Backbone as ProteinMPNN parsed JSONL, in Angstrom:
{"seq_chain_A": "MKTKNLNGYMNVVGSNIKKYRELRGLSQRQLSDKLALLGVNMYDSDICRIEAHTLFIRDFEQKAICKVLNITYDQLFENTDIFFESK", "coords_chain_A": {"N_chain_A": [[99.838, 82.927, 93.945], [99.584, 85.592, 91.905], [101.764, 88.609, 91.172], [100.773, 91.536, 91.303], [100.791, 94.134, 88.769], [101.871, 97.143, 87.192], [100.429, 98.378, 84.536], [102.518, 96.628, 83.539], [104.66, 97.281, 85.043], [106.631, 96.193, 87.56], [107.131, 97.863, 89.672], [107.276, 101.629, 90.437], [109.574, 103.561, 91.22], [112.045, 102.638, 90.452], [113.755, 103.657, 88.406], [114.451, 106.354, 89.638], [115.676, 105.393, 91.95], [118.227, 104.194, 90.574], [119.044, 106.528, 89.861], [119.592, 108.36, 92.467], [121.372, 106.1, 93.795], [123.774, 106.319, 91.752], [124.267, 109.131, 91.696], [125.178, 109.18, 93.978], [127.554, 107.35, 93.845], [127.726, 104.427, 94.314], [127.544, 101.192, 93.882], [125.85, 98.661, 92.682], [126.072, 96.348, 94.358], [127.212, 97.647, 96.087], [125.245, 98.711, 97.35], [123.755, 97.246, 98.247], [124.876, 95.711, 99.972], [125.061, 97.379, 102.167], [122.212, 97.559, 102.533], [121.833, 95.643, 103.911], [123.483, 95.276, 105.958], [121.585, 96.894, 107.462], [119.632, 94.854, 108.011], [118.315, 94.151, 105.675], [118.218, 91.807, 103.045], [119.369, 91.805, 100.074], [120.01, 91.016, 97.293], [122.765, 92.001, 94.689], [121.403, 91.67, 91.788], [118.781, 91.503, 92.802], [118.562, 94.735, 93.088], [119.073, 95.54, 90.469], [116.962, 94.229, 88.956], [114.743, 95.385, 90.123], [115.744, 98.116, 89.644], [115.371, 98.224, 86.672], [112.565, 97.969, 86.696], [111.364, 95.371, 86.987], [111.05, 93.846, 89.223], [109.258, 93.853, 92.266], [108.86, 95.721, 94.962], [108.97, 95.811, 98.347], [107.491, 97.709, 100.945], [109.244, 97.916, 103.467], [111.563, 97.617, 102.125], [111.79, 99.884, 100.667], [111.938, 102.116, 102.747], [114.16, 101.579, 103.745], [115.93, 101.819, 101.845], [115.717, 104.378, 101.294], [117.254, 105.165, 103.308], [119.76, 104.281, 103.16], [120.231, 105.628, 100.673], [120.238, 108.13, 101.63], [117.769, 109.778, 100.777], [114.148, 110.746, 100.578], [110.986, 109.97, 100.653], [109.208, 111.758, 99.11], [111.682, 112.526, 97.208], [112.101, 109.465, 96.152], [109.837, 108.87, 94.973], [109.496, 111.031, 93.1], [108.567, 112.074, 89.55], [107.24, 110.086, 88.799], [104.451, 110.205, 87.958], [103.912, 109.309, 85.49], [103.775, 106.936, 84.598], [101.111, 106.411, 85.369], [99.448, 107.375, 83.006], [97.985, 107.047, 80.498], [98.387, 104.901, 77.745]], "CA_chain_A": [[99.528, 83.812, 93.821], [100.165, 86.407, 91.008], [102.02, 89.524, 91.868], [100.112, 92.335, 90.062], [101.445, 95.259, 87.654], [100.984, 98.531, 86.538], [101.151, 98.283, 82.933], [103.733, 96.02, 82.899], [105.981, 97.263, 85.522], [106.581, 95.913, 88.922], [107.369, 98.968, 90.646], [107.495, 102.946, 89.733], [110.593, 103.908, 91.555], [113.599, 101.593, 90.283], [114.742, 104.592, 88.132], [114.897, 106.852, 91.332], [116.969, 104.368, 92.985], [119.422, 103.683, 90.419], [119.646, 107.838, 89.647], [120.453, 108.218, 93.324], [122.338, 105.276, 94.011], [124.863, 106.55, 90.648], [124.591, 109.879, 92.323], [125.907, 108.514, 95.604], [128.799, 106.656, 93.199], [127.34, 102.914, 95.122], [127.41, 99.94, 92.87], [124.455, 97.813, 93.252], [126.739, 95.576, 95.391], [127.534, 98.297, 97.558], [124.324, 99.573, 97.803], [123.096, 95.829, 98.818], [126.155, 95.463, 101.506], [124.655, 98.712, 102.913], [120.873, 97.051, 102.931], [122.342, 93.93, 104.51], [123.735, 96.178, 107.556], [120.063, 97.313, 107.8], [118.56, 94.217, 107.913], [116.894, 93.685, 104.417], [118.983, 90.88, 102.562], [118.921, 91.907, 98.689], [121.296, 90.765, 95.992], [123.001, 93.0, 93.498], [120.558, 90.889, 91.035], [117.557, 92.461, 92.887], [118.634, 95.871, 92.814], [119.436, 95.316, 88.893], [115.546, 93.825, 88.672], [114.302, 96.547, 90.918], [116.009, 99.407, 88.407], [114.576, 97.426, 85.837], [111.268, 97.547, 87.308], [110.772, 94.237, 87.02], [110.948, 93.189, 91.095], [108.376, 94.082, 93.381], [109.6, 96.642, 96.083], [108.636, 96.392, 99.493], [107.795, 98.974, 101.873], [110.535, 98.095, 103.967], [112.959, 97.824, 101.267], [112.082, 101.148, 100.087], [112.46, 102.767, 103.452], [115.757, 101.109, 104.114], [116.95, 102.254, 100.513], [115.691, 105.671, 101.087], [117.821, 105.404, 104.525], [120.578, 104.164, 102.576], [121.274, 106.513, 99.837], [119.472, 109.365, 102.287], [116.613, 110.57, 100.349], [113.259, 111.19, 100.851], [110.226, 109.4, 99.83], [109.342, 112.199, 97.516], [112.714, 112.055, 96.195], [111.781, 108.154, 95.788], [108.749, 108.956, 93.951], [109.788, 112.298, 92.167], [108.447, 111.666, 88.614], [106.633, 108.383, 88.742], [102.98, 109.929, 87.625], [104.058, 108.985, 84.021], [103.585, 105.502, 84.795], [99.986, 106.369, 85.38], [99.234, 107.988, 82.253], [97.616, 106.248, 79.555], [99.156, 104.864, 76.658]], "C_chain_A": [[100.225, 84.703, 93.435], [100.419, 88.025, 91.023], [101.037, 90.742, 90.78], [100.955, 93.615, 89.622], [100.988, 96.298, 87.298], [101.588, 98.806, 84.87], [102.398, 97.833, 82.368], [104.791, 96.306, 84.066], [105.817, 97.331, 87.129], [106.567, 97.167, 90.221], [107.478, 100.496, 89.515], [108.933, 103.722, 90.276], [111.72, 103.492, 91.417], [114.228, 102.997, 89.757], [115.544, 106.044, 89.249], [115.802, 106.671, 91.951], [117.996, 104.311, 92.165], [119.818, 105.44, 90.069], [120.594, 107.93, 91.241], [121.442, 107.477, 93.828], [123.964, 105.791, 93.061], [125.163, 107.704, 91.184], [125.698, 110.162, 93.421], [127.556, 108.297, 95.454], [128.771, 105.298, 94.36], [126.908, 102.382, 93.545], [126.398, 99.145, 93.286], [124.929, 96.766, 94.156], [126.989, 96.214, 96.467], [126.162, 98.852, 98.603], [123.34, 98.016, 98.451], [123.527, 95.477, 99.872], [125.316, 96.185, 102.276], [123.102, 98.139, 103.58], [121.24, 96.128, 103.946], [122.407, 94.42, 106.005], [122.499, 96.554, 108.209], [119.215, 95.966, 108.424], [118.145, 93.126, 106.852], [118.19, 93.157, 104.018], [118.445, 91.242, 101.201], [120.538, 91.428, 97.979], [121.358, 91.831, 95.248], [121.729, 92.835, 92.518], [119.284, 91.663, 91.06], [117.922, 93.95, 92.879], [118.619, 96.076, 91.136], [117.809, 95.169, 88.513], [114.815, 94.994, 89.103], [114.524, 97.764, 90.043], [115.359, 99.206, 87.136], [112.991, 97.7, 85.729], [110.676, 96.686, 86.761], [110.781, 93.227, 87.9], [109.894, 93.983, 91.42], [109.316, 94.674, 94.373], [108.866, 96.699, 97.351], [108.709, 97.149, 100.32], [109.015, 98.827, 102.513], [111.778, 98.28, 103.398], [112.782, 99.323, 100.931], [112.44, 102.157, 101.474], [113.87, 102.319, 103.981], [116.686, 101.639, 102.759], [117.297, 103.602, 100.79], [116.845, 106.316, 102.636], [119.43, 105.345, 103.919], [121.429, 105.418, 101.782], [120.712, 108.434, 100.506], [118.95, 110.162, 101.269], [115.766, 110.487, 101.102], [112.001, 110.471, 99.88], [109.736, 110.295, 98.776], [110.463, 111.909, 97.256], [112.399, 110.527, 95.198], [111.011, 107.928, 94.753], [108.481, 109.819, 92.92], [109.704, 111.443, 90.723], [107.57, 110.506, 88.417], [105.34, 108.637, 88.478], [103.093, 109.415, 85.977], [104.016, 107.424, 83.952], [101.942, 105.275, 84.992], [99.431, 107.298, 84.537], [99.002, 106.924, 81.172], [98.522, 106.347, 77.884], [98.45, 104.72, 75.336]], "O_chain_A": [[101.274, 84.996, 94.009], [99.437, 88.757, 90.904], [100.78, 90.544, 89.593], [101.854, 93.972, 90.383], [99.791, 96.476, 87.073], [102.618, 99.21, 84.331], [103.084, 98.197, 81.413], [105.792, 95.589, 84.075], [105.171, 98.14, 87.795], [106.066, 97.18, 91.346], [107.672, 100.51, 88.3], [109.323, 104.597, 89.502], [112.575, 103.886, 92.21], [115.092, 103.537, 90.447], [116.693, 106.44, 89.443], [116.623, 107.44, 92.451], [119.044, 104.364, 92.809], [121.032, 105.64, 90.02], [121.799, 107.697, 91.339], [122.414, 108.051, 94.319], [125.071, 105.659, 93.582], [126.378, 107.787, 91.364], [126.613, 110.964, 93.609], [128.473, 108.659, 96.191], [129.687, 105.175, 95.172], [126.311, 102.853, 92.577], [126.201, 99.064, 94.499], [124.028, 96.235, 94.804], [127.033, 95.723, 97.595], [126.033, 99.187, 99.781], [122.277, 98.105, 99.065], [122.828, 94.967, 100.748], [124.76, 95.555, 103.176], [122.82, 98.225, 104.775], [120.533, 96.127, 104.954], [121.678, 94.108, 106.947], [122.395, 96.527, 109.435], [118.277, 96.099, 109.21], [117.82, 91.942, 106.936], [119.22, 93.711, 104.402], [117.242, 91.081, 100.997], [121.727, 91.575, 98.263], [120.403, 92.579, 95.04], [120.998, 93.82, 92.416], [118.734, 92.251, 90.129], [116.924, 94.435, 92.345], [117.943, 97.025, 90.742], [117.372, 96.026, 87.745], [114.219, 95.596, 88.21], [113.54, 98.424, 89.709], [114.8, 100.162, 86.599], [112.362, 97.61, 84.675], [109.649, 96.865, 86.107], [110.6, 92.037, 87.641], [109.677, 94.925, 90.658], [110.424, 94.186, 94.591], [108.098, 97.652, 97.486], [109.829, 97.5, 100.693], [109.921, 99.587, 102.168], [112.77, 98.847, 103.857], [113.822, 99.981, 100.95], [113.276, 103.03, 101.24], [114.507, 103.065, 104.725], [117.907, 101.796, 102.755], [118.415, 104.111, 100.705], [117.112, 107.487, 102.904], [120.226, 106.246, 104.181], [122.523, 105.946, 101.982], [120.826, 109.522, 99.942], [119.559, 111.153, 100.866], [116.029, 110.215, 102.273], [112.042, 110.431, 98.65], [109.743, 109.881, 97.617], [110.513, 110.719, 96.947], [112.44, 110.448, 93.97], [111.211, 107.135, 93.833], [107.628, 109.666, 92.047], [110.402, 110.448, 90.527], [107.434, 110.284, 87.213], [104.629, 107.64, 88.609], [102.028, 109.174, 85.41], [104.355, 106.903, 82.889], [101.464, 104.155, 84.814], [98.831, 108.197, 85.127], [99.807, 106.008, 81.01], [99.009, 107.259, 77.217], [99.099, 104.679, 74.29]]}, "name": "protein", "num_of_chains": 1, "seq": "MKTKNLNGYMNVVGSNIKKYRELRGLSQRQLSDKLALLGVNMYDSDICRIEAHTLFIRDFEQKAICKVLNITYDQLFENTDIFFESK"}
């Protein structure tokens, strides 16, 4: 089964994950380590691909990332309307 995408993007939250991860002073490896403590196993390469919008992110992964980064869903999805504008 092929994963659906939006104008070639596999997710719309990657930029915000990167922004808040960097604001918290975390590396991609540190974020993946903290996610593992919550039972969400992701490699740092997965984080890299999410931030590049080339990897699909599941709802439980979004929730765990919000918990680790101490952000809300609103913050996770801020400024994502640009992905829905026609090109």
